[in-house]
C-alpha positions in Angstrom: 148.1 -111.2 74.1 148.9 -108.1 72.1 146.3 -105.5 72.0 144.7 -104.6 68.7 145.6 -101.2 67.6 142.7 -98.9 66.6 142.9 -97.3 63.1 144.4 -93.9 63.0 141.3 -91.8 62.2 143.6 -88.7 61.7 145.5 -90.5 58.9 142.3 -91.7 57.3 140.8 -88.2 57.3 144.1 -86.7 56.0 144.2 -89.2 53.1 140.5 -88.4 52.2 141.2 -84.6 52.4 144.2 -85.0 50.1 142.2 -87.2 47.7 139.5 -84.5 47.7 141.8 -81.7 47.1 143.6 -83.5 44.3 140.4 -84.5 42.6 139.0 -81.0 43.0 142.0 -79.4 41.6 141.7 -81.5 38.5 138.0 -80.8 38.1 138.4 -77.1 38.6 141.7 -76.5 36.8 141.1 -73.9 34.1 141.2 -75.4 30.6 144.1 -74.2 28.6 143.2 -72.7 25.2 145.2 -71.8 22.0 144.2 -69.8 19.1 142.8 -71.5 16.0 143.1 -68.3 14.0 146.2 -67.5 12.0 145.9 -63.9 13.2 144.7 -64.1 16.8 142.7 -61.1 17.8 143.3 -59.4 14.5 146.6 -57.8 15.8 148.9 -58.7 12.9 150.0 -55.5 11.1 150.6 -57.4 7.8 147.0 -58.0 6.8 145.6 -61.0 5.0 142.0 -60.3 3.7 139.9 -61.6 0.8 136.3 -61.0 -0.5 134.0 -63.4 -2.3 130.6 -63.1 -3.8 127.9 -65.7 -4.5 124.5 -65.9 -6.0 121.4 -67.5 -4.2 122.8 -71.0 -4.5 126.3 -70.3 -3.8 127.5 -70.2 -7.4 128.7 -67.5 -9.6 126.4 -68.0 -12.6 127.8 -65.0 -14.7 130.6 -62.6 -14.2 130.1 -58.9 -14.2 131.8 -57.1 -17.2 135.2 -55.6 -16.4 135.0 -57.0 -12.8 136.6 -60.4 -13.3 135.7 -63.3 -11.3 134.2 -62.2 -8.0 137.2 -63.1 -5.8 139.9 -60.6 -4.7 142.4 -60.1 -1.9 144.4 -57.5 -0.1 147.4 -59.2 1.4 150.6 -57.4 2.2 153.7 -57.4 4.4 155.0 -54.4 6.2 158.7 -53.6 6.6 160.4 -51.0 8.7 163.1 -48.9 7.1 166.4 -49.0 8.7 169.8 -47.3 7.9 172.7 -49.4 6.4 175.4 -50.4 8.8 177.8 -47.6 7.4 175.1 -44.8 7.7 174.7 -42.8 10.9 171.6 -41.1 9.7 169.0 -42.1 7.2 166.7 -39.3 6.0 164.5 -41.5 3.9 164.0 -43.8 7.0 162.5 -40.8 8.8 160.4 -39.7 5.9 159.1 -43.2 5.1 159.6 -45.3 8.2 157.4 -48.2 6.9 156.7 -49.6 3.5 154.1 -52.1 2.3 154.7 -55.0 -0.1 151.4 -56.2 -1.6 151.3 -59.9 -2.5 148.3 -59.7 -4.7 148.3 -57.4 -7.7 145.5 -55.6 -9.5 146.0 -58.0 -12.4 145.5 -61.0 -10.0 142.3 -59.6 -8.7 140.9 -58.8 -12.2 141.4 -62.4 -13.4 138.2 -63.6 -15.1 137.1 -66.7 -16.8 139.3 -67.6 -19.7 142.4 -65.9 -18.2 145.0 -68.6 -17.4 146.9 -68.5 -14.1 149.3 -70.8 -12.3 147.6 -73.9 -11.2 144.2 -73.4 -12.8 142.6 -76.7 -14.0 141.8 -77.0 -17.7 138.1 -77.9 -17.0 137.8 -74.7 -14.8 139.1 -72.3 -17.3 135.9 -71.5 -19.1 133.5 -72.5 -16.2 132.5 -69.5 -14.2 131.8 -71.5 -11.1 134.8 -73.7 -11.1 137.0 -70.7 -12.1 136.0 -68.7 -9.0 136.8 -71.6 -6.7 140.3 -72.1 -8.4 140.9 -68.3 -8.3 140.4 -68.4 -4.5 143.0 -71.1 -4.2 145.4 -69.1 -6.3 144.9 -65.9 -4.2 145.3 -68.1 -1.1 148.7 -69.3 -2.4 149.9 -65.7 -2.8 148.7 -64.7 0.6 149.6 -67.8 2.6 151.5 -67.6 5.8 153.5 -70.6 7.2 152.4 -71.5 10.7 151.9 -74.4 13.0 150.0 -76.7 12.8 148.9 -75.5 9.4 149.5 -72.5 7.1 146.7 -70.0 6.7 145.6 -67.5 4.1 143.1 -64.7 4.9 140.0 -63.5 6.7 137.1 -63.7 4.2 134.4 -61.1 3.4 131.3 -62.8 1.9 128.7 -61.1 -0.2 125.5 -62.9 -1.3 122.3 -62.1 -3.0 118.9 -63.8 -2.4 117.6 -63.0 -5.8 116.7 -66.1 -7.7 115.4 -66.4 -11.3 113.2 -69.5 -11.1 112.9 -69.5 -14.9 116.7 -69.7 -15.4 117.1 -73.2 -13.8 120.4 -72.1 -12.3 119.9 -73.5 -8.8 119.6 -77.2 -7.9 116.9 -78.4 -5.4 118.5 -80.2 -2.5 121.5 -81.0 -4.8 119.5 -82.2 -7.7 119.3 -80.3 -11.1 115.7 -79.0 -11.9 114.2 -77.2 -14.8 112.5 -73.9 -14.8 109.6 -73.3 -12.5 107.5 -70.5 -11.1 107.2 -67.6 -10.8 107.6 -68.1 -7.1 106.8 -65.3 -4.6 109.4 -66.7 -2.2 112.2 -65.5 -4.2 112.6 -61.9 -5.4 113.7 -61.3 -9.0 113.2 -58.3 -11.3 113.6 -60.3 -14.5 116.4 -61.8 -16.6 119.7 -61.1 -15.1 118.5 -60.6 -11.5 121.1 -63.1 -10.1 124.1 -61.0 -11.2 127.2 -60.6 -9.2 128.0 -57.2 -7.7 130.4 -54.5 -8.7 133.4 -54.9 -6.4 135.9 -52.0 -6.2 139.1 -52.0 -4.2 141.1 -49.3 -2.4 144.4 -51.1 -1.6 145.7 -50.7 1.9 148.0 -47.8 2.2 150.0 -45.9 5.0 148.1 -42.7 5.9 148.0 -40.1 8.7 150.6 -37.4 9.6 153.2 -40.0 10.6 152.2 -42.5 8.0 151.5 -45.2 10.7 147.8 -45.6 10.0 146.9 -48.5 7.7 143.6 -48.1 5.7 141.9 -49.9 2.8 138.5 -50.8 1.4 136.3 -53.0 -0.7 133.0 -51.6 -1.9 130.4 -51.7 -4.7 126.8 -52.4 -5.7 124.7 -55.1 -7.2 122.9 -52.3 -9.3 125.2 -52.3 -12.2 124.2 -48.9 -13.4 124.9 -47.3 -10.0 127.1 -44.2 -10.0 129.2 -44.8 -6.8 131.2 -41.6 -7.3 128.2 -39.9 -5.6 128.2 -42.4 -2.7 125.2 -44.4 -1.7 122.7 -41.9 -3.1 119.3 -42.9 -4.3 117.7 -46.4 -4.0 120.7 -48.4 -4.9 122.2 -51.5 -3.3 125.6 -51.0 -1.7 128.2 -53.0 0.2 131.4 -51.7 1.8 134.0 -53.0 4.2 136.9 -50.8 5.1 139.6 -51.6 7.6 142.0 -49.5 9.7 144.8 -50.1 12.2 147.6 -48.3 13.8 150.9 -49.9 13.3 152.0 -51.9 16.4 148.9 -51.0 18.3 145.5 -52.9 19.0 143.4 -54.7 16.6 142.1 -54.1 13.0 138.8 -52.6 13.0 136.5 -53.8 10.2 133.7 -51.4 9.3 130.8 -52.9 7.3 127.9 -51.2 5.5 125.1 -53.1 3.6 122.2 -51.5 1.8 119.3 -53.2 0.0 117.4 -51.7 -2.8 114.1 -52.3 -4.8 115.9 -54.5 -7.2 118.0 -56.2 -4.6 115.9 -56.5 -1.4 117.6 -59.7 0.1 121.3 -59.2 0.6 124.0 -60.8 2.9 127.3 -59.4 4.2 129.4 -61.6 6.6 132.9 -61.4 8.0 134.2 -65.0 8.2 137.0 -67.3 9.5 136.9 -70.2 7.1 138.9 -73.5 7.0 142.4 -73.1 5.5 141.9 -76.3 3.5 139.1 -78.5 2.4 135.5 -77.1 2.2 133.9 -74.4 4.3 130.3 -74.2 5.5 127.9 -74.0 2.6 130.3 -74.8 -0.2 131.1 -77.9 -2.2 134.4 -76.4 -3.5 137.8 -76.3 -1.6 138.2 -72.9 0.1 140.9 -71.0 1.9 140.7 -69.0 5.1 142.0 -68.1 8.6 141.1 -71.2 10.7 144.3 -73.1 10.9 142.6 -75.5 13.4 139.0 -76.6 12.7 137.1 -76.0 16.0 135.0 -78.9 17.2 132.2 -79.2 19.7 132.4 -78.9 22.7 135.9 -77.6 23.2 136.2 -74.0 21.8 135.2 -70.5 22.4 134.9 -67.4 20.1 135.9 -63.9 21.2 135.2 -60.6 19.4 134.1 -57.0 19.8 130.9 -56.0 18.0 129.4 -52.5 17.6 126.1 -52.4 15.8 125.6 -48.9 14.4 122.5 -49.5 12.2 120.5 -52.6 12.3 119.2 -53.1 8.8 115.5 -52.6 9.6 112.9 -55.0 11.0 113.8 -57.9 8.7 117.5 -57.9 9.3 118.6 -61.3 10.6 121.7 -59.8 12.3 123.9 -62.7 13.4 125.9 -62.2 16.6 127.4 -65.5 15.4 126.8 -68.0 12.6 128.6 -71.4 12.7 128.5 -73.6 9.7 129.6 -77.1 8.8 128.7 -80.2 6.8 128.0 -83.8 7.5 125.7 -86.4 6.0 122.5 -87.5 7.6 124.2 -90.8 8.6 126.9 -89.0 10.5 129.7 -89.3 8.0 131.8 -86.5 6.7 130.8 -84.6 3.6 132.6 -85.7 0.4 131.3 -83.2 -2.1 128.3 -85.3 -3.2 125.7 -82.6 -3.2 122.8 -85.1 -3.2 123.8 -86.5 0.1 125.9 -83.9 1.9 124.0 -81.5 4.2 125.2 -78.0 5.3 124.4 -77.4 9.0 124.0 -73.9 10.4 123.3 -72.4 13.9 122.7 -68.7 14.1 122.1 -66.3 17.0 120.0 -63.4 15.8 120.2 -60.3 18.0 118.0 -57.8 16.1 115.1 -57.4 18.7 112.6 -57.0 15.9 113.0 -60.7 15.1 110.7 -62.8 17.4 110.1 -66.4 18.0 108.2 -68.3 15.3 108.6 -71.5 17.3 105.4 -71.8 19.3 103.3 -74.4 21.0 100.8 -74.3 18.2 103.5 -74.2 15.5 105.8 -77.1 16.5 106.9 -77.7 13.0 109.3 -74.9 13.2 110.7 -75.9 16.6 113.6 -78.4 17.1 112.3 -81.8 18.4 113.8 -81.2 21.7 115.9 -78.7 23.7 118.9 -79.7 25.9 119.6 -77.6 29.0 123.2 -77.1 30.2 122.9 -79.8 32.8 122.0 -82.3 30.2 118.2 -82.4 30.8 116.3 -82.9 27.6 112.8 -81.5 27.1 110.5 -82.3 24.1 108.9 -79.5 22.1 105.4 -80.7 23.0 106.2 -80.2 26.7 104.5 -76.7 26.8 105.3 -76.3 30.5 109.1 -76.6 30.1 110.3 -76.1 26.5 111.8 -72.7 25.9 110.0 -71.7 22.8 111.0 -68.0 23.0 114.7 -69.1 22.7 114.2 -70.3 19.1 113.3 -68.2 16.0 113.0 -71.2 13.7 114.3 -74.7 13.0 114.1 -76.2 9.5 114.9 -79.7 8.5 117.2 -80.9 5.6 115.2 -81.8 2.4 117.1 -85.1 2.0 116.3 -86.6 5.4 114.3 -89.8 5.3 113.1 -90.1 8.9 111.9 -86.7 10.1 109.7 -86.4 13.0 106.2 -85.0 12.4 105.5 -82.1 12.3 108.3 -80.5 10.4 109.3 -77.7 8.1 111.9 -78.2 5.3 114.6 -75.6 4.7 114.9 -73.7 1.5 116.1 -76.3 -1.0 117.8 -73.8 -3.4 120.0 -71.5 -1.5 122.9 -74.0 -1.0 124.4 -76.4 -3.6 123.2 -79.2 -1.2 120.5 -79.6 1.4 120.7 -77.5 4.4 119.6 -77.6 8.1 119.3 -74.3 10.0 118.7 -73.7 13.7 118.2 -70.0 14.6 118.2 -69.0 18.2 117.3 -65.7 19.9 118.6 -64.1 23.2 117.1 -66.0 26.1 118.1 -67.0 29.7 118.7 -70.6 28.6 121.9 -69.5 26.6 123.3 -67.4 29.5 125.6 -70.1 30.7 127.3 -70.1 27.4 127.9 -66.3 27.4 125.2 -65.5 24.9 122.7 -62.7 25.2 120.0 -63.5 27.7 117.5 -60.7 26.7 116.4 -58.8 23.6 118.4 -55.7 23.0 121.8 -57.0 24.5 124.6 -56.3 22.0 122.3 -54.2 19.8 122.5 -50.6 18.7 124.3 -48.5 21.4 125.4 -51.6 23.3 128.9 -52.3 22.0 130.4 -55.4 23.8 133.3 -57.6 23.8 131.8 -61.2 23.7 133.4 -64.4 24.7 131.0 -67.2 23.7 131.3 -70.9 24.7 130.3 -71.8 21.2 131.7 -75.3 21.6 129.5 -76.3 24.5 126.4 -74.6 23.1 126.8 -76.2 19.6 127.2 -79.7 21.2 123.9 -79.2 22.9 121.9 -78.2 20.0 119.6 -80.5 18.0 120.7 -81.5 14.4 119.0 -84.3 12.5 120.6 -87.6 12.1 119.3 -90.9 10.7 118.1 -93.1 13.5 120.8 -95.5 14.8 123.6 -93.7 13.0 126.8 -92.8 15.0 126.9 -89.1 16.1 128.5 -86.8 13.7 131.8 -85.2 14.6 130.7 -81.6 14.9 133.6 -79.6 13.4 132.7 -76.0 12.4 134.5 -75.0 9.2 133.1 -71.5 9.0 132.5 -69.1 11.9 131.2 -65.7 10.9 129.0 -62.8 11.9 127.1 -60.0 10.0 123.8 -59.2 8.5 121.2 -60.9 6.3 118.6 -58.3 5.3 115.7 -60.5 4.3 113.5 -59.1 1.4 113.2 -55.6 2.7 114.3 -52.8 0.3 116.0 -49.5 1.2 117.4 -50.7 4.5 120.9 -50.2 5.9 122.9 -52.2 8.3 126.2 -50.9 9.6 128.5 -52.4 12.2 132.2 -52.8 13.2 134.1 -55.9 14.2 137.5 -56.2 16.0 139.5 -58.5 18.3 138.1 -61.6 16.6 139.6 -64.9 17.8 138.7 -68.6 18.0 140.1 -70.4 21.0 140.3 -74.2 21.1 141.1 -76.4 24.0 144.6 -77.9 24.1 143.1 -81.2 25.4 
């Protein structure tokens, strides 16, 4: 009889080793990322930048005399002078080596309600709110850059005032029109006209420096309409300023921000945003324009930028290392512009060390119902031994949700055109795996850093309300921004710079 052959253990072991190595290679291979921003890292010399302003409920309400609709842009292309083929020397090429061609004129930026422009819809021409939205689309068309997979338009500077005149009935409540009410101590207002838009002045980008190779420009102004800005930010006046600077062919643009509150305007916001290039952005019900040519979705994207906080804005400055905004309905469906059923969703990391946790074991109504750790473990907010209360400043629920878990706190129903849901987090070790600050003071004054935040994974783990049994919403973040919200605190100044901003999405 032929003898039975024993299995070759060496071959079996080798096979298993190869399987393990191949499996391990796939598991550990680095994910490949591409930029979702039209201007990756802010390195493009030919700048695309815009500014917008809103009142408390993200409308215009009324234009400021001689300012036009509160939308403006600074978009230009840069060209290098070169001699003609029949010229050996070109003296003007040496004197003026570069030239800028601005795509948006002063007349464009000064357009106000009633002024026609190409593409404006008839119903928007004499409606200040619709007109501003249409003007943004128009400016976007003049700034647009063709690209793959989508064209893009500009970085966006956003101004907003928290003043609200409750007797004027200008702001809806969770999307529904309401009549006058109040007075309400929750909202500052010095009287009629307190919801005005700010003065916005513009120094167009020009070539400066001894060799004319430094690009500089600025937007600035004040909500105090009688302010004399020729003297600078003197006296108790509100103030906003964003200036930008770059050396041609070198490094990133550096955007320098200043925001100051006053007695009349104690609640002000200034953000630097990358918004969706088409459709709506976080917080709006109008089509917008922006820098994000790919809309990042959880969990597969990161955000990288350099932040230098120079002045913090006082003890009530909710300075956002990052703020992400999107919109979906409580049943998980995409928003469609119906302000009574749409819900804006925000998550914000506050790095001002003066801001502490309001979420406490004896105040569960301002905590999210649960926390999810990076390994997927979920802990309920009433688990006092394991829930990381100090990681949360506050959580508030959308006012149009029908199945909220008791106890709960509703978000401000007036400050967006639709209901909103807000989750504000603080530096804490539970966020360390995502690259976020783990202790108070990180990234604050004197601690300039370049951050690379795994925003996609973090945002996938965060709690957001949905109706029981509804399919999970697709979490796509149509606005990603950073900056300061000085909350009802007059005579405070926040100052900071941003550079190297980029949004990286997985190719998978």
